[in-house]
C-alpha positions in Angstrom: 71.6 124.4 241.2 68.8 123.8 238.7 68.3 126.4 236.2 64.8 127.1 237.6 65.0 127.5 241.1 62.0 128.6 243.9 63.2 130.3 247.1 61.0 129.7 249.9 60.0 132.6 252.2 61.6 131.4 255.4 65.1 131.3 253.6 64.8 134.8 252.9 65.2 135.3 256.7 68.6 134.0 257.0 71.4 136.4 255.9 73.9 134.9 253.2 77.5 135.6 252.9 76.7 138.7 251.2 73.2 139.8 252.6 72.1 143.5 253.0 71.8 144.7 256.5 70.6 148.1 257.5 73.8 149.4 258.5 75.1 148.9 255.1 72.7 151.3 253.5 74.5 154.5 255.1 77.1 155.3 252.3 76.9 158.4 250.7 77.9 158.7 247.1 79.4 161.7 245.1 77.1 162.9 242.3 78.8 162.8 239.0 77.4 163.9 235.7 78.3 163.3 232.1 76.8 164.5 228.7 75.0 161.6 226.7 74.2 163.0 223.5 72.8 166.3 224.7 71.3 164.8 227.8 72.9 165.8 231.3 72.8 162.2 232.9 73.6 162.0 237.0 75.7 158.8 238.1 77.7 157.4 240.7 80.9 155.6 240.4 81.9 153.2 243.4 84.3 150.4 243.9 86.9 148.7 241.9 86.9 145.3 239.8 84.8 144.1 236.9 81.9 146.9 236.1 78.3 146.4 237.1 75.8 149.1 235.9 72.4 149.2 237.8 69.4 150.3 235.9 66.4 151.4 238.3 62.9 151.1 237.7 60.1 153.4 236.1 59.3 156.4 238.3 62.3 155.9 240.3 66.3 156.7 240.4 69.8 155.6 241.4 68.8 155.7 245.1 66.5 152.8 244.8 69.9 150.5 244.7 71.7 152.6 247.5 68.7 152.7 250.0 68.6 148.7 250.2 72.3 148.4 250.4 72.8 147.0 247.0 75.5 149.7 245.8 77.3 149.3 249.2 77.2 145.5 249.0 78.4 145.1 245.2 81.0 147.9 245.6 82.9 145.6 247.9 84.1 143.6 245.0 83.0 145.3 241.7 82.9 148.7 240.1 79.4 149.7 240.1 77.6 152.7 238.1 74.1 153.5 238.6 72.6 156.6 236.9 69.3 158.4 237.0 67.8 157.4 233.5 66.9 160.6 231.5 63.7 161.9 232.5 64.1 160.7 236.5 66.1 162.0 239.4 68.7 164.7 238.7 69.4 163.7 235.0 67.8 166.0 232.5 63.9 165.4 231.7 63.0 166.0 228.1 59.5 166.2 227.6 59.2 164.7 224.0 58.5 160.8 223.7 61.0 160.5 220.9 63.7 161.0 223.4 63.1 157.9 225.2 62.5 154.4 224.4 65.8 153.4 222.6 67.6 156.5 223.9 67.5 155.4 227.4 69.2 151.7 226.2 71.8 153.7 224.3 72.4 155.9 227.1 74.2 152.6 229.2 76.5 152.4 225.8 77.1 156.2 226.0 78.3 155.7 229.5 80.4 152.8 229.3 82.2 154.6 226.4 82.4 157.9 228.4 84.3 156.0 231.4 86.1 154.0 229.1 84.6 150.6 230.0 84.8 148.1 227.0 82.4 145.3 228.7 80.1 145.3 232.2 77.4 143.2 233.8 74.2 144.5 233.3 71.5 144.7 235.8 68.0 146.3 235.4 64.8 146.4 237.6 61.6 146.7 235.8 61.9 149.3 233.6 65.6 148.8 233.9 65.1 145.3 233.0 63.1 146.4 229.7 66.4 148.5 229.0 68.6 145.2 229.6 66.4 143.1 227.3 67.2 145.9 224.6 70.6 146.1 225.1 71.1 142.5 224.7 69.8 142.9 221.3 71.4 146.0 220.4 74.8 145.7 221.7 75.5 142.1 223.3 79.2 142.9 222.6 79.3 145.3 225.6 78.2 142.8 228.5 79.7 140.1 230.1 76.3 138.9 232.0 72.7 140.1 231.7 70.2 140.4 234.8 66.8 141.0 234.4 64.7 141.5 237.6 60.9 141.4 237.6 60.8 142.8 233.6 60.9 140.5 230.6 61.3 143.1 228.0 58.7 144.6 225.9 57.3 142.5 223.1 55.5 144.8 220.2 52.1 144.1 221.8 53.2 145.3 225.2 55.0 148.2 223.9 51.7 149.3 222.1 49.7 148.5 225.1 46.7 151.4 225.4 47.3 151.1 229.3 50.5 152.9 228.8 48.9 156.3 227.3 46.1 155.9 230.3 48.8 155.9 232.9 51.2 158.2 231.3 48.1 160.8 231.3 47.6 160.0 234.7 51.1 160.8 235.8 51.0 163.8 233.7 48.0 165.0 235.7 48.2 163.8 239.3 52.0 162.9 239.4 51.4 159.2 240.2 49.1 156.6 238.0 46.6 155.2 240.0 45.9 152.3 237.9 49.3 151.8 237.5 49.7 151.2 241.3 46.9 149.3 241.7 48.0 146.9 238.5 51.2 146.2 240.0 50.2 145.7 243.6 49.6 142.1 244.6 45.9 140.3 245.1 45.1 141.4 248.8 47.9 144.1 249.3 46.2 146.8 246.9 46.5 150.2 248.7 43.8 152.2 250.2 42.6 155.5 249.2 44.6 157.2 251.8 47.7 155.6 250.5 47.1 156.6 247.2 46.8 160.4 248.5 49.8 160.1 250.5 51.8 158.9 247.4 50.5 162.0 245.3 51.3 164.4 248.1 55.0 162.7 248.8 55.4 162.9 244.6 54.5 166.5 244.1 56.7 167.5 247.1 59.4 165.9 245.4 61.2 168.8 243.4 63.5 166.3 241.2 60.6 164.5 239.9 58.9 166.0 236.7 55.5 164.2 235.9 55.8 165.5 232.1 59.0 164.1 231.6 58.1 160.8 233.1 55.0 160.8 231.2 57.1 161.1 228.1 59.1 158.2 229.3 56.2 156.0 229.6 55.1 156.8 225.9 58.7 156.2 224.5 58.0 152.8 225.9 56.8 152.1 221.8 60.6 152.4 220.9 61.7 149.5 223.4 59.9 146.9 221.7 61.8 143.4 221.3 60.5 140.4 219.3 60.4 136.7 220.6 63.0 136.0 217.8 65.3 138.6 219.4 64.8 137.3 222.9 65.3 133.9 222.0 68.5 134.7 220.0 70.6 136.5 223.0 74.0 134.5 223.9 75.0 136.6 226.6 74.7 134.7 229.7 71.4 135.6 231.5 69.8 135.7 235.0 66.1 136.3 235.4 64.7 137.0 239.1 61.3 137.4 240.1 59.0 137.1 242.8 55.7 134.9 243.1 53.7 138.0 243.7 55.2 139.8 240.9 52.8 141.0 238.1 55.4 140.2 235.7 56.0 136.5 236.6 54.3 135.2 233.9 56.0 137.3 231.3 59.4 136.0 233.0 58.2 132.6 232.9 57.6 133.2 228.8 61.0 134.4 228.6 62.4 131.1 230.1 60.7 129.2 227.8 62.1 131.5 224.5 65.5 131.4 226.3 66.0 128.1 227.8 69.6 128.8 228.8 68.3 131.7 230.9 68.6 130.7 234.6 65.3 131.9 236.4 65.0 132.3 240.0 61.6 132.5 241.8 61.6 134.5 245.3 58.4 133.1 247.1 56.3 135.6 248.5 58.1 138.9 247.1 56.3 141.2 244.9 57.2 143.9 242.5 57.5 146.7 245.1 56.2 147.7 248.5 57.1 146.0 251.8 57.7 142.8 250.1 59.4 144.3 246.9 62.2 142.8 245.2 64.7 145.1 245.5 64.7 145.4 249.4 65.1 141.4 249.7 68.5 140.3 250.5 68.0 137.1 248.1 68.2 140.0 245.4 71.9 140.5 245.8 73.1 137.1 246.9 71.6 135.7 243.9 73.0 138.2 241.5 76.6 137.5 243.3 76.1 133.6 242.7 75.4 134.0 239.1 78.5 136.1 238.2 80.6 133.6 240.1 78.9 130.9 238.4 79.7 132.3 234.8 83.0 133.0 235.9 84.0 129.9 237.0 82.4 128.3 234.2 84.3 130.7 231.9 81.5 132.1 230.0 83.1 135.5 229.8 
């Protein structure tokens, strides 16, 4: 397969060998907790085999990998570790920006150490993908492969984008960031005011969501910067996956130019979140499985 692959929308309707079905998403996993340098982290540990670590997106939690069946699917053949990033879900929620940024990346290494896992496959979506980008420069020796889903990593310019402070302030005040939601929605699929109000109400009803902690997490983005030179120097086999309707598409394409050895897959008609969000498409887990199988066959790790 050519390293730059576009998948037509119609192909997404066909279940591949390991496609996700609604029935697969019913498994309940035991919450576990460990200490990551003084911050309690909630995680799940499922399956056996080579370890895969799943990192969720900003303002989300590990359920974003359980609900669409990704954990169930991968746990058939791998040991799957998914956790709530600090400031999210049931993990501890520091409210200082200095507690985030690089510390979120280092939590992955702390978790691997605590579970006595020397090397793992690392997969991240959005914020999680930015964490993957940083980890591949900080601790490449800990990873067999890396998968960046809809997130190229934060350049110094992106890490210091003034929009981050605007969005953090909106989350601290309203529980969600209206401007963030509108920015990430594809053209023609912008939420209505009624949609926004429903999201705000649902967010405020969620007792595990701490707006001040999540706002601090956004303000910590400044400590996630990775330079173009660092991105280009990554040697860990990497897969990039992004939808053609995703606001991160251009950034992912730029990452491909910086790191030509990275395989980049475009999913036609797929967006960042929402009804056409990338975490819910069967093609995502199929592409992850195919990539790991290719790397294993090629003996790149």
